C-alpha positions in Angstrom: -10.2 -8.0 25.8 -6.7 -6.6 26.0 -3.6 -7.7 24.2 -0.5 -6.8 26.1 2.9 -6.7 24.5 6.1 -7.6 26.3 5.8 -6.3 29.9 8.8 -5.6 32.0 7.8 -7.8 35.0 10.3 -9.4 37.4 9.8 -12.7 35.6 10.5 -11.1 32.3 13.6 -9.5 33.7 14.9 -12.9 34.8 14.2 -14.3 31.3 15.8 -11.3 29.6 18.9 -11.5 31.7 19.4 -15.1 30.5 18.8 -14.1 26.9 21.2 -11.2 27.3 24.0 -13.5 28.4 23.3 -15.8 25.4 23.5 -12.7 23.1 26.5 -11.2 24.7 24.6 -8.1 25.8 25.3 -6.0 28.9 23.8 -7.1 32.2 22.2 -3.7 32.8 18.4 -4.1 32.6 18.1 -0.6 31.0 20.4 -1.7 28.1 18.6 -5.1 27.8 15.3 -3.3 27.7 16.5 -1.0 24.9 17.9 -4.0 22.9 14.7 -6.0 23.4 12.4 -3.1 22.3 14.5 -2.2 19.3 15.8 -5.6 18.0 13.7 -8.5 19.4 10.2 -7.1 19.6 10.6 -3.6 18.1 7.9 -1.0 18.7 7.6 2.8 18.2 7.9 3.6 21.9 11.4 2.1 22.1 10.7 0.6 25.5 9.0 -2.4 27.1 5.6 -2.1 28.7 5.3 -1.7 32.4 2.8 -3.3 34.7 1.4 0.2 35.3 0.6 0.4 31.5 -1.6 -2.7 31.9 -3.1 -1.4 35.1 -4.0 1.9 33.5 -5.7 0.1 30.6 -7.7 -2.1 33.0 -8.7 0.9 35.1 -10.0 2.7 32.1 -11.9 -0.3 30.8 -13.4 -0.8 34.2 -14.5 2.8 34.5 -17.7 4.5 33.4 -15.7 6.2 30.6 -15.5 2.9 28.8 -19.1 2.0 29.2 -19.9 2.1 25.5 -16.9 0.0 24.5 -18.1 -3.5 23.5 -16.3 -6.3 21.8 -13.0 -4.5 21.3 -9.5 -5.8 21.5 -7.4 -3.1 23.2 -3.8 -3.6 22.3 -1.5 -2.4 25.0 1.7 -3.2 23.2 3.5 0.1 22.4 2.7 -0.4 18.8 4.4 -3.8 18.4 1.5 -5.0 16.2 0.8 -2.1 13.8 -2.3 -3.6 12.2 -5.9 -3.0 13.1 -8.2 -5.8 14.0 
């Protein structure tokens, strides 16, 4: 299982632009991402996840290198949830 954090997809960008207008933030997605990753859903990376981050995790889990992993919850969230299962 994987637990993605907020991922900067096209759908999320549309949602974030609406929220940015409500909050009076800039309309630049770079500024919105920084605000989101530091104020709304803070995480140690200071950025939103990318679809590529999820793809990399899936590729790893589907590879022979992950063949001994069993029953794990892989958090791909930039550290948003700091606790361990």
